Structure formats: structure tokens, C-alpha cells
C-alpha positions as a LaTeX table, in Angstrom:
\begin{tabular}{lrrr}
\hline
Residue & $x$ (\AA) & $y$ (\AA) & $z$ (\AA) \\
\hline
Met1 & 179.60 & 71.91 & 0.17 \\
Glu2 & 178.39 & 71.68 & 3.86 \\
Gln3 & 177.14 & 74.95 & 5.38 \\
Leu4 & 178.93 & 76.20 & 8.45 \\
Pro5 & 176.79 & 76.75 & 11.34 \\
Ala6 & 175.55 & 80.27 & 12.14 \\
Gly7 & 177.56 & 82.05 & 14.75 \\
Leu8 & 180.46 & 79.83 & 14.32 \\
Val9 & 183.90 & 81.34 & 15.59 \\
Leu10 & 187.14 & 80.02 & 14.46 \\
Asp11 & 190.29 & 80.69 & 16.72 \\
Gly12 & 193.90 & 80.19 & 15.67 \\
Glu13 & 197.43 & 81.24 & 16.39 \\
Leu14 & 200.28 & 82.12 & 14.07 \\
Leu15 & 203.83 & 81.12 & 14.73 \\
Ala16 & 207.07 & 82.00 & 13.10 \\
Trp17 & 209.93 & 79.62 & 12.95 \\
Asp18 & 213.55 & 80.77 & 12.97 \\
Pro19 & 215.53 & 77.91 & 11.12 \\
Glu20 & 218.88 & 79.33 & 12.13 \\
Ala21 & 218.15 & 79.52 & 15.83 \\
Gly22 & 215.99 & 76.34 & 15.53 \\
Arg23 & 213.07 & 77.88 & 17.58 \\
Leu24 & 210.12 & 79.81 & 17.43 \\
Ser25 & 210.59 & 83.67 & 16.65 \\
Phe26 & 208.35 & 86.18 & 18.18 \\
Glu27 & 210.46 & 89.04 & 16.57 \\
Gly28 & 210.06 & 87.16 & 13.14 \\
Leu29 & 206.35 & 87.17 & 13.52 \\
Gln30 & 206.32 & 90.92 & 14.29 \\
Arg31 & 208.54 & 91.56 & 11.35 \\
Arg32 & 206.10 & 89.77 & 9.05 \\
Ala33 & 202.91 & 91.54 & 10.41 \\
Ala34 & 204.63 & 95.03 & 9.98 \\
Ala35 & 205.60 & 94.15 & 6.45 \\
Arg36 & 202.10 & 93.16 & 5.57 \\
Ser37 & 199.99 & 95.29 & 7.83 \\
Arg38 & 196.46 & 94.31 & 7.23 \\
Ser39 & 193.35 & 94.56 & 9.32 \\
Ala40 & 191.44 & 91.40 & 10.55 \\
Ala41 & 188.54 & 92.56 & 8.57 \\
Thr42 & 190.71 & 92.71 & 5.32 \\
Leu43 & 192.06 & 89.22 & 6.01 \\
Ala44 & 188.61 & 87.87 & 6.71 \\
Ala45 & 187.20 & 89.23 & 3.59 \\
Arg46 & 189.67 & 86.95 & 1.50 \\
Leu47 & 188.55 & 83.92 & 3.20 \\
Pro48 & 186.26 & 81.79 & 1.01 \\
Ala49 & 182.53 & 82.57 & 1.75 \\
Tyr50 & 180.18 & 79.56 & 2.61 \\
Tyr51 & 176.70 & 80.18 & 1.72 \\
\hline
\end{tabular}
């Protein structure tokens, strides 16, 4: 596996789709985040490590 460069920063965005409304749902995203309240550090710790 190739090593990732030092200082690499990944950026992303989460979206929640409401199939009933046929559009994105900010409220759905808030509900999901509240139900699984985890810190960014906890989520990052679960990512695979590349050494």
C-alpha cells in the first residue's frame, strides 16, 4: 500500500437524503448526528492507519 504524504488534509461533507421529500434534509443530518454523538477524534481513530 502506498504511504500518504505527511501533512495530508482530507476534507469532506456529509449529506442526508430524504426519499419521501425527494431532497436533501439538514434536519435528518442533525437527527443522525445527535443519535450518534461522536467526536471528530473518535471518528478519526477508527479510520485505517497508513504507515
